[in-house]
C-alpha positions as CSV (number, residue, x, y, z in Angstrom):
1,M,115.3,81.5,109.4
2,T,114.5,77.9,110.6
3,P,111.0,76.7,110.9
4,E,111.5,76.4,114.6
5,A,112.6,80.1,114.9
6,A,109.6,81.1,112.7
7,E,107.3,79.2,115.0
8,V,108.7,81.2,118.0
9,V,108.1,84.5,116.2
10,A,104.5,83.4,115.3
11,L,103.7,82.4,118.9
12,Q,105.2,85.7,120.1
13,A,103.0,87.5,117.6
14,L,99.9,85.6,118.8
15,A,100.7,86.5,122.4
16,W,101.2,90.1,121.4
17,I,97.8,90.2,119.5
18,V,96.0,88.4,122.4
19,G,97.5,90.8,124.9
20,N,95.9,93.8,123.1
21,D,92.1,93.6,123.8
22,D,91.1,95.7,120.8
23,L,93.5,93.9,118.4
24,R,92.5,90.5,119.7
25,D,88.9,91.2,118.9
26,V,89.8,92.4,115.4
27,F,91.9,89.2,114.8
28,L,89.1,87.0,116.0
29,G,86.6,88.7,113.8
30,A,88.9,88.8,110.7
31,S,90.0,85.2,111.0
32,G,86.8,83.6,112.2
33,A,88.8,82.0,114.9
34,S,87.3,81.5,118.4
35,V,89.1,81.9,121.7
36,D,89.3,78.1,121.9
37,D,91.0,78.1,118.5
38,L,93.7,80.3,119.9
39,R,94.6,77.6,122.4
40,T,94.1,74.5,120.2
41,R,95.5,75.7,116.9
42,A,98.5,77.8,118.1
43,G,100.9,75.0,117.3
44,E,99.7,74.6,113.7
45,A,101.8,76.1,110.9
46,D,98.8,77.3,108.9
47,F,97.3,79.1,111.9
48,Q,100.7,80.6,112.8
49,G,100.9,81.8,109.2
50,S,97.5,83.4,109.5
51,V,98.6,85.2,112.7
52,L,101.7,86.6,111.0
53,G,99.6,87.5,107.9
54,F,97.2,89.4,110.1
55,L,100.0,91.2,111.9
56,M,101.5,92.3,108.6
57,M,98.2,93.9,107.4
58,D,99.1,97.1,109.3
59,D,102.5,98.7,109.4
60,Q,101.9,100.1,112.9
61,W,101.1,96.6,114.2
62,V,104.4,95.3,112.7
63,I,106.3,98.3,114.2
64,G,104.7,97.9,117.6
65,F,105.3,94.1,117.7
66,C,108.9,94.3,116.5
67,D,109.8,97.2,118.7
68,E,108.5,95.5,121.7
69,H,110.4,92.3,120.9
70,G,113.6,93.9,119.6
71,M,113.2,92.5,116.1
72,E,113.9,94.0,112.7
73,Y,110.7,94.9,110.8
74,Q,111.1,92.2,108.2
75,T,111.2,89.4,110.8
76,P,107.4,88.6,110.7
77,H,107.5,88.3,106.9
78,M,110.7,86.1,107.0
79,A,109.0,84.0,109.7
80,Q,105.8,83.5,107.7
81,Q,107.9,82.5,104.6
82,S,109.8,80.0,106.8
83,L,106.8,78.2,108.2
84,P,105.9,74.9,106.5
85,G,103.5,75.5,103.6
86,Q,103.6,79.2,103.8
87,A,106.2,80.3,101.3
88,T,105.0,82.4,98.5
89,P,106.1,80.9,95.2
90,H,108.1,83.0,92.7
91,W,106.4,82.8,89.3
92,T,109.2,84.4,87.3
């Protein structure tokens, strides 16, 4: 997945989270982000990575997001790994 495609997935995930009132409040509480941060930091790779990381905390959130967007369930993880600075190193 290209970094550009990963950014699109992350922004879709952010919109999906923000569109769910209960989940939005959980994200804001868990991340420490403010509503203004959602606007100003949405284009930053580290913020996008945190959005995808939050989404992947719950299988039902991943399923709901992916089903709504017609994506395979591993897409958020692939997107997070494709964002600049977000790849998990392999230590083996």
